[in-house]
N, C-alpha and C positions, 0 to 999 in steps of 0.2 A: 976326224970323223965324229959327229955328235953321238952321244950315247943315251940310250933310253932304257929304263928299268920297267919291266912289265910285272906289276905287283899282284894282281888277282890270281889266286890259286888256280881257278878254273881256266885261266888263259896261259898258263905256263907250259906251253907246248911249242916246239919249233916250227909248227905249221899253223896256218890260219890267215884269213884275209888281213887282219890287223898287223900281223908280222910281215906279210908281203908288202903292205903299204909303207911300213917303216923302213924296211930294208931297201925297198925300191927307191926311197928318197935319200938313201945313203947313210942311214942310221945303223950304229952298232947296237943290236938288240941284246939285252941282258935279262937274266932272270935271277930271282933271289936264291941264295944258297939253300940247299935242301934243309928243311926243318926250321928255317929262319923265322923267328917270331917278330913280324914287322910292327906289332903293337908296342914293342919295346923301343923307346926312342934311340937308344944307343945302337941296337941292332939295325934299325932303319937307317941311321946315319952311316953305319958301316956299309950297308948295301947301296947307299946313294953316293958313295965315294966316286968322284969323277963323273957323275951322271948329270946330264943336261936336262933331261925331261923324264917324267914318270907317268906311266899309264896306271893310275892309282885305283886302289880298292878302297876299303873302309878304314885302313890303318891311319892313325892320327898324324897330322903334320902341324905340331905346335910351333910357336915362335922359336923355341930353343933348337929345334931341328932345322927349321928354315934358315936361321941366321948362320948356321954352320955348314949349309949345303951349297952346292954349285948349281942348283936347279934354276932353269929359266922358265919351265912350263910344268904345271901339275894338271894333267888331263884326267879328271875324275870319270871313271867308268860307271856312270850312273847319274842320277839327278841330284841327290842330296850332296852337300859339301860341308856339312857341319863338323866333320873331322879335320877340316883345314882351317887354320887361323888365317882367314882371308886378309885381314888388316895387316898382319905381319908379312904375308906374301906380297901384298901391294907395296908396302914400305920397302921391301927388298927388290921390287921390280920383277916379281915372279908372276907370270900369267896363270890364272886359274880358269879352267874350262870344265864344263859338264856336258851331258848328253840329253838335253830335255826332249821328252816325247818318245824316246827310243824304246822305253819299256812300259809305256802307259797301259797297253792292252794286257800285258802280263800281270802288272800290279792290280789292275781292275779285276781280272779274272780271279786272282788270288783272294782279294777282299770279298768277292761274292762267294767264293768257295768256303771261306771262313764263316760267313753269315749263314749259309745253308747248313754247314756242318754243325755249328753251335745250336742253331734252331732245331735241328733234327736229333740232337743229343749225342753227337760224336765228340770225342772217341769213347765215351762211357758205354754206349750201346755195343760197340765192338768188343770191349773188354768183358762185358756181361756174357755175351754169347760164347766167347772163348773160355769163360769160367764155368760154362754149363747152365747159366741162368737165362731163361727165355721170358724176359719181361717186355710185354707189348703195350707200353704206355703210349698214350696219344702224343703225337709230335706237334710242333708249332708250324703253322703255315705262314710263309712270308707274304704271299699274295694278299693284298688288301691292307697290309701293315705299312707303317710310315718309316721310311729311311731318312735319317738326318745326316747330311754330309757337312762336316766341318772343314771347309776348304773346297773350292770348286775350280781347281786348276786342271791341268790336262788329265791327271789320273782321276780326280773327283768327277769330272765330266764323263769319263768312260764308265765309271761305276754307276753313275746316274742312268746312263743308257741301258745298262744291263739290268739294273733294278726295275726300271720301267717295263722292260720286256718280261720280267717275272710277275708283273701286275702290282708292284708296290707303288705307293704314293711317295714322291721324293720332295723333301724340303732341304734347303741349303742355307748356310751362313758363310758369307765371304765379304771381306772389306772392299774388294774390287770385282764385283760380280760380272760375269760374261752375259750381258743383257740379251743379246741375240739368242744365245743358247737357252736361256731361261724361257724366252718367249716361244721358241720353236718346239721345245720339248715339255712345256707345261711344268717346269720345275719351279716351285714356289720359293722365293727368297724371303727369309724370316730372320729375326734377330737371334743371336746365340741363345739367349734366355728362352725364347719361345721354342727353339729347336729342341732344347733339352727336355722341355716339358711335354712335347708332342711325339718325339721319335720313339718308336719301338726298337729301332736299331740305330746306333750312332756310330758312324765310320769316320775316322780321323785322317785328314789329308792336308796337314799343315807343314810348312817348312819348320825346321828347328833352329831357333836363334835366341838371342838374349830375351826377347819379348815373349816367346812361346814356351821356353823351357819350363817344365813342371806345370804347364797350363791346365792339365786335367788333374786336379787334386780333390781332396775330400769335399770341398764346397761345391765343386762342379758335379761330382758323382751324386751328391745329395739332391741336386736339382733335377737329375735325370728321372724319367718316368720309371716308376717301380716295375721291376721285371724286365727292364730293357736289356738289350745285348750291346756290348761295346766291342768295336773292331779297331785295331790299330795296325796299319801297314805302313805308317809314316816313319816315325822315329821314337825310340824308347824314351829318350829324354823329355819328350812332351808330357809324360805321364808320371805322377807320383805313384810308384808301384805299391807302396804300403797302403795308400788310400784305396787303390784298386783291389788289393787283397781283402781289405776290410769290407768293401762294398760287395764283393763276391761271397765272402763268408757269411755276411749278414743276410744275404738273399736280396739285398737292394737291387743288385744286378742279377739277371737270370744266367748270364754267361759272358764270356769274353773270348774273342779270337785274336791272338797276338802273334805278330810276325817279328816284332822288334822289342828290344829291352834296354834298360839303362846300362847293363853290363852284358857284353856278348863275348864268348858263349855264356849262357845263363849258368850261374853258379849251382853246383850240385845240391846245395842246401836251401835254394830259394823257395819261399813259401808258395809261389805259384805252382810249383811242381806237385803240391799236395792237393790241389783243388780240381775236382772232377769236371767242373763247369768251365774250366779254362782250357782252350785248345791252343797249343803252342807250336810255333814253327821257327826254324833257324834263319831268320832274315833272308827270305828267298822270294818275296812277292814279285820282284821284277826280273826273276831269273828263269825265264823259259828259254828254250834253245834259240828262238828267233831274236829275242831281245838281247841275249848275250852277244850274238853275232853283230847286231846293229849297234849296240853300245860300244863294243870293242872297235868296230870300224870307225865310228864317229870320233872316238877318243884318239885313235891313231891319226885320223885326218886332221884333227885339231892341232896335234903336235907338228905334223908336216906343214900344214898351212901357216902356222905361226913361224916355223923355221924359215919358210920362204917369204916372210914379211907380210903375210896376209892373215892375221888372226881372225878366226870366224866370229864376227861380232855377236851373232845370235847364240853362240855357245860360250862366250866369255863371261865369267862371273864378275870380275873386277874391271868393268868396262872403262872406268875412269882412267886407266893407264893404257888401254888398248891402242889409242891413237898415236901415242908417243913411244910405245914399247918397241924395243929392238932385241933381237936374239943376242 
């Protein structure tokens, strides 16, 4: 009987559609030991002992773990897969899948929520009222302002639609732009440099890889429009956090809404915690109830379909081995 480990904390229950799918296909479903820190490679290896597939969260799968595991499939419960050494997985014949599109609405709503909150002065306004201070300073209206989307994939497009509904002008930078979407919704494609100079709000929607790691650094922040708002619901590694802190402290940026960080959980002494104009969330942009169910179902289906010899091509990350791959 093949064994599968369900890693995400929020899915570690004996019931659920994803569990039914796996057990219905004959899998022995396992969960991590209570309190297990899967971010520790040795702990993860211990939990993966004898396991054929993992329904994975954001825990790292480096080469050292993959080479000592018995894994055949890593089914990422989400879109990003930067925590997985895909090259090492491919070399070991381990199929890597994700769940594209399953959480695009949730992530887009969260990005918009961060924009609105930062523009309207939260959480500082809430803290002032609680402390007995009644400061009614004018807030910032987003309608009529320009949103710059860095990346126009599934999530970026959903953000664009919501921003347009708010009355914002939307410009975007993307190396492979969706031309029909741009035409239909009057989203203007511009260069990255032009976007930085025009956007009142910049929202980051890039994948994290060797080319984009640290992409937003001091030089980029210096080119952004003075008083702009920065939103990141993509990946923390895309941003030089020291440069972001400096841009916020100097007033170059009016504020930032951040859902992701270089180190998660955020360290207790991180300078971002001291900045009132930074609104911080615990990597939850894609985690509404509907998307959790959809992602878990798709990840479970990817494992089952692969086990049955039909890897889902549209969800396979390392497609170069999909054709010849066998369980």
